[in-house]
C-alpha positions in Angstrom: 147.4 152.8 92.2 151.1 152.2 91.9 152.9 148.9 92.0 156.3 148.4 93.5 157.5 146.3 90.6 157.7 147.0 86.9 158.7 145.1 83.7 161.7 146.5 81.8 161.4 146.3 78.1 164.7 146.2 76.1 165.4 149.5 74.3 167.3 150.0 71.1 170.6 151.8 71.3 170.6 155.6 70.8 171.9 156.9 67.5 174.8 159.4 67.5 172.5 162.2 66.7 170.2 161.4 69.6 173.2 161.2 72.0 174.5 164.6 70.7 171.1 166.2 71.2 170.8 164.7 74.7 174.3 165.1 76.0 175.5 168.0 73.9 174.3 170.8 76.3 175.9 169.0 79.3 179.2 168.6 77.4 179.0 172.3 76.4 178.5 173.2 80.1 181.5 171.2 81.0 183.6 173.0 78.4 182.4 176.4 79.7 183.1 175.5 83.3 186.6 174.2 82.4 187.5 177.2 80.3 186.3 179.7 83.0 188.1 177.7 85.8 191.5 177.7 84.1 191.2 181.3 83.0 190.2 182.5 86.4 193.0 180.6 88.1 195.5 182.0 85.7 194.4 185.6 86.2 194.3 185.2 90.0 197.7 183.6 90.0 199.3 186.7 88.6 196.9 189.2 90.2 195.6 190.2 86.7 199.0 190.9 85.2 199.6 187.7 83.3 202.9 187.6 81.4 202.6 187.4 77.7 204.4 184.0 77.6 201.8 182.5 79.8 198.9 184.1 77.9 200.2 182.6 74.7 200.8 179.2 76.3 197.3 179.3 77.9 195.5 179.6 74.6 197.6 176.9 73.0 197.2 174.5 75.9 193.5 175.2 76.5 192.2 172.9 73.8 194.3 170.0 75.2 192.9 170.6 78.7 189.3 170.8 77.5 189.6 167.7 75.4 191.0 165.8 78.3 188.1 166.7 80.6 185.4 165.9 78.0 187.0 162.6 77.0 187.5 161.5 80.7 183.9 162.5 81.6 182.7 160.4 78.7 184.8 157.4 79.7 183.6 157.7 83.3 180.0 157.7 82.3 179.1 161.3 83.1 177.0 161.7 79.9 173.8 159.6 79.8 172.6 159.3 83.4 169.3 161.0 84.5 170.9 163.4 87.0 167.7 164.3 88.6 167.7 160.9 90.2 171.5 160.8 90.7 172.8 159.0 93.8 176.0 158.4 95.7 177.3 156.2 92.8 177.0 159.1 90.3 178.7 161.4 92.8 181.6 159.0 93.0 181.8 159.0 89.2 182.0 162.8 89.2 184.9 162.8 91.7 186.6 160.0 89.9 186.4 161.8 86.6 187.7 165.0 88.2 190.7 163.3 89.8 191.6 161.4 86.6 191.2 164.4 84.3 193.0 166.7 86.7 196.0 164.4 87.0 196.0 164.1 83.2 196.0 167.8 82.7 198.9 168.3 85.2 200.8 165.5 83.5 200.2 167.0 80.0 201.3 170.4 81.3 204.6 168.9 82.6 205.2 166.7 79.6 204.6 169.4 77.0 206.8 171.7 79.0 209.6 169.1 79.2 209.4 168.4 75.5 209.6 172.2 74.8 212.8 172.7 76.7 211.9 172.4 80.4 209.6 175.3 80.8 206.0 174.5 82.0 203.2 175.5 79.7 201.3 176.9 82.7 202.3 177.3 86.4 201.6 174.1 88.3 199.2 175.9 90.6 197.1 177.0 87.6 196.8 173.4 86.2 196.0 172.0 89.7 193.5 174.5 91.0 191.9 174.9 87.5 191.2 171.1 87.6 189.8 171.4 91.1 187.4 174.2 90.1 186.4 172.2 87.0 185.5 169.3 89.2 183.4 171.4 91.5 181.7 173.1 88.6 181.0 169.9 86.7 179.5 168.5 89.9 177.4 171.6 90.5 176.0 171.4 87.0 174.8 167.8 87.5 173.6 168.1 91.0 172.1 171.6 90.8 168.6 170.2 91.2 169.7 168.7 94.5 171.7 171.7 95.6 169.0 174.3 94.9 165.5 172.9 94.5 162.6 175.2 94.0 159.3 173.3 94.0 155.8 174.6 93.6 153.7 172.8 96.2 150.5 171.5 94.9 147.3 172.3 96.6 145.6 169.5 98.5 142.6 169.7 96.2 144.9 168.9 93.2 146.6 165.9 94.8 145.4 162.3 94.1 145.6 159.7 96.8 147.2 156.4 95.8 147.7 153.0 97.3 151.1 151.4 96.7 151.3 147.6 96.2 154.4 146.2 97.9 156.0 147.3 101.2 159.5 146.3 100.1 162.5 148.1 98.7 160.7 149.1 95.5 157.7 150.4 97.4 160.1 152.4 99.6 161.7 154.0 96.6 158.3 155.0 95.2 157.1 156.5 98.5 160.3 158.5 98.9 160.0 159.8 95.4 156.4 160.9 95.9 157.2 162.5 99.2 160.2 164.3 97.8 158.3 165.6 94.7 154.9 166.9 95.9 154.6 168.6 92.5 153.7 165.2 91.0 150.3 165.6 92.7 150.3 162.1 94.1 149.8 161.4 97.8 150.5 157.9 99.2 147.9 157.1 101.8 148.7 153.4 102.3 150.4 150.2 101.3 149.1 146.7 100.6 151.3 143.7 101.1 150.6 140.0 101.4 153.2 139.6 104.2 151.0 139.7 107.3 154.0 140.5 109.5 154.0 144.0 107.9 150.4 144.7 108.6 150.0 147.8 110.8 153.6 148.8 110.3 154.7 152.1 108.6 157.1 152.7 105.7 158.3 156.3 105.7 155.1 157.2 107.6 152.8 155.4 105.3 150.8 152.5 106.9 150.5 149.0 105.6 146.7 148.6 105.5 146.3 145.0 104.4 146.9 142.3 101.7 146.2 142.7 98.1 142.9 141.0 98.4 141.7 143.9 100.5 142.3 146.5 97.8 138.6 146.7 96.9 137.6 147.3 100.5 140.4 149.8 101.0 139.5 151.8 97.9 136.0 152.2 99.4 137.2 153.0 102.9 140.1 155.3 102.2 139.3 159.0 102.1 140.5 159.7 98.5 141.4 163.3 97.6 
């Protein structure tokens, strides 16, 4: 049986080592995406025949661009969330980080070029479209489980039927998660709620079967898998 409410216990802050172990692979992915994005954009900009001046400038400017992206991603909170359960708020953060870091890369490209005598470090199109590709790649890394989801459906004999206590917003979230992830092996067969106005109604196709006092009777009556 699952309840629609839960108590949250305070957790101690993560150590630096724990954060690096948890977020290091994601940061490495961001660095790889940014590197490939700017490199690809530069090569395409000159149809493969990149002038030596821009090649030299690219390798000198690349650490600056990579640092900007990782720092902005960190400040925008892109390291830490559980991206399997990411929502619209996290998607907004990805876009925000991409816009800010892209603007910072373009500004750095112009400022360094101005300080060096007026010549841009990289063509403006390379800095701009490289940032756009980095935004798309960073988002794809984080939402890949949503973009391409391969699930192994569990057999009916392996699924356990469950009653959910609470036909409110928390109960709704639990049902949606169970229906979206059949691999968990849990099948919601009904809800119990003390609000009699909800009796007989359905939440995401799952019926409200009675109040909490009826749990014992429902456990005997429901056809459990």
